[in-house]
N, C-alpha and C positions, 0 to 999 in steps of 0.2 A: 503494500501498499505507500505512496508515494503521496508525501504530502505537497500542496499547492500554497508558493508565498506568495504575496503580492506585496511585491519591494516599495512601490511607487506608495503605498500608504504608511509607510516605516516613518518612523521622526528622525526627520533628518538631523543631524550633528554636523556643528560648525568647525570647520577644520583649519588649525590657523596654523600659517603660512609660516612665518615667524615662530622657533621657540626658543625662548632665552632661558638660560641652565645657565645657572655661575657655577655649581658646581662643576659642570660639563667643559666650562669655560676655560677654570682653574684647570682645571686640569690637562686641559689643550694646551694651559700656554706652559706648565710645569712640565710639561711632557718635552718639550723640544732642547732641543741641544745649547742651541744662542746661554738659557735659563741660567744653566749651573755658572758658568762666568759672570751675568747679568745681574744676578742678586749681589752678590758683595761689592759690585762697583755702585751700582743703585745705595747698597749700606753706607758704604764712601764716599756718594754724596749730599747723601744727608746727612753723617757724622759734619761730614765741611759745613756743608750750609748752619748747622744746629752752632756750631761752635766761632762760627762768624757774624750769623745774627747777632746769638747770648751772648755775646766779648764786646765787650766798651774797647775800640782803640787793636783792633785784633789785625787791623788791614794795615795801621800804620807805618810806616817807614821805620822806625825803631824797630819795633817786635818783630819785622819779615826779617830785619837784617840780626836780630838775636836767635831768630828760626831757620835762619841760615847759617850762622857758624855751630847752631847745637846737629844741623842734619849731617853731618858729617857722620858722628856716633852711628846713626840710625841707618843708616845709606849702607855700613859694611854691614849690618846685621841683616837688612834687608836684601843685601847681595849676595850674602852667603843662605840665606832662606829660597832668594830664587833659581840656585843652583841646583837644590837639592828639590825643592815643586818642580823645576820643570822637566824632573826624569823622575815625577811620581812617584818621591819618596816622601818621607816627616822627619825632620828630625826637629826634639825639644831642647834641645842642649842648647839650641844656637847662643843663644839671651848669654846664657849663666858660662860656654866656654869663653865669649868676649869680654866678659867682665872678667874673668878668671888671669885670660893676656892681657886687659888693663894694667890690673894690680900687681902681675908679675911686671909692666913695663916699669911703672911705679915703683916698685921695689927694685929694683935695677936700677934703674936711675938717681933714685932721689938717697937711698940706703947703703946699698953697694957700689955708687958713684961710676957705674960703667957707662961707657964712651954710646952715643947716640946709636955707630951700626952694630955696634953688640948688646942694645935696650932691642932692637928691633929686629935681632933674627932668633933672641929670646923670647919675647912676647910670643911669635912667628912660630919657634917649638913647641911653646906650649899647647898654644891652640892647636898644634899641627897631632901633638901627642892624644890632646885629648880623639880627634876626628880618625886616629887609627886604631884607636880600640873599640869607637861605633865599628867605623868598617870590619874590625876585623871580629866584632859579636856580631852585630848585624850582616855582614857579608856572608863572612869564610864560615858562621857556627852557623848562622841561619836564624838565631833566637828576635827577629824582627823586630824589623826600627824604631817602633813605636816604645816597646817594651825596654832596646837598651839606649835611647836617646833618655830615657823619662829617668833612668836609674842612672848616664851620665850625669843626666843633670842636675841629679839629687845631689849625688857625689861631690860636682865642682862647689853645687853653692854651699855643700858644708864645710868643704877645704876655705872656700872665699869667708866665710864666715866668722870658723874657728881661728882666722887670722887675723880678723879686723880688728881693732880698736874700738870700746868706747867713745860717745861722744859728749862731751864736756860738758851740753846744754843736751843729755840726759834726764828726760825726770827715771825716779824710782820706780819699778812696775808695785802693785797690788799683788797680798802674796799672795791671791789666787792666779793671777798673771803670771805669776813665781812659778806656781810649779802647772800651768799649764806650757809656757815654756820648758820646765826638763821635763815633761811630758814628750812632750813634742822633739826633743833632744832625744831619747829615748829613742820613739820610737826610727826617727832615722839609723841610730845607731844599729839596731836591731832587721832594720829595713837590708842596712849595709851585709846580712847576712843570707837574708832570709830573699833574697830579687839573687845571688846567687846559685843556690839552690834551686829555687825555681827553675834557671836559665837553663842547667846542668842537665834537672829532667827535663826541658823540652828537645834540649841535643840528642842526649836518648831516648829520645821520643816513648817516654814509660811515664805511664799513667796508669793507675791502679782507683778505687776505690776511695783507700787511705791517705792516699795526696791528695785526693782528692775535699778530705774531710781533715785532714790536716793544715791546708791552704783556706779550709771558709773559715778552721777553727780560732786561725794565726788570726784572722780577720777579725775577728767579730774579739776576740778578745784584748786588739791591740785598743780598738774603740774603745771597750772596757776601759780597760789598763788608762786609755786621756781620760776615761772623763774619772773614775774613782781616783786618781793623783790631783787632778784638779782640785776634787772636794776634799780632798786632803786624807780621805780611810787609806790608812796605812795596811793594814789588811791584805784588804782586799786588793788594795794594788798588787801585793805580793802574789796573791794568789796569782791576779790575771797573768803578770809577768809570768808564774813558772806556768800555767797554759801555757804562752805563746812561745814559751824556749820550748816544752815537749811537741808542740810543734813543728818546732824547726826541727826537733830530734830525727821526727819520725821522719819530715823528706829528705836528710840525713840518710839515714837506715835506707832508705831506698832507694838514693845513689848506687849502693851495693845491693838492690835487689833483695831486701831483706822482710822489708815490707810491700 
C-alpha cells in the first residue's frame, strides 16, 4: 500500500541564504596556517600600544635613547633564542646563561683585573660550557630539550645566586618569608639530585609502576615540605623530607633495575 503525499500543501520553511555561526567562523580562522604566527604578533602590537598609550612620556627622545642603550643586552638574548626557535627547538636557559656570562665577565674584569680580551674569552667560554652541557644531554643522550634546559636554567641561577652579595638596601624578611626562602633553597638542592636520576632512567628507557609512584610521591612530598616548612612545623617538615628522600632512593635503585 503506497501513501500519496501532497507536497504542495505542506507548510513551507524559509531557508536562510547565509548562516553566521561564530563557532564555525572562529574554527575556520584558527585552522589557517598563518594564525600560529599572527597571534603572537597581534599580542605584541597590543602590548606596545598599551605601553605607549598608558605611559606618559614613553615616546620622548630621552626615553627612546635610554631604551636603545638597554636594547643591546636584550638583543643578544633575542638573537640566541632566534637560532633555537628557527630550528624548531626550545631553550629555557638562555636568560640564565646570559646573566651568568655577564657575572663572569664582571668578576674577571673587576676582581681578577684581567684585560678585556681575556674577559671576553672567559665570558664566552662560560656561556659555551652551558651550551655544551645542553647539547650533550639533549642532543647526544636524548634527554629532551625542555627538561634539559630547565635543569641547566635552575642550576645556573642557583650558582649565580650563591655567589651574589646582598645589596645594602635589602630589607630584612619576616620569619615566614625566611622559612619559605630556606624551603625553596632546599627544593633546588634536592632537584639537583632528582633531575639526574629521572634523566638517567629516561635514557635507559626504564619505567615501572614503582618509578612512576616514586616521581609522584616525590613531587607531593616536596609540596608538603614547602608548606610545613613555611608554617614552621618541624616534625612534619622532617617527615616530608624523609618521604622525598625515600622516593629518590627508589629511583636510584631503579637505575640498577632492583625495583
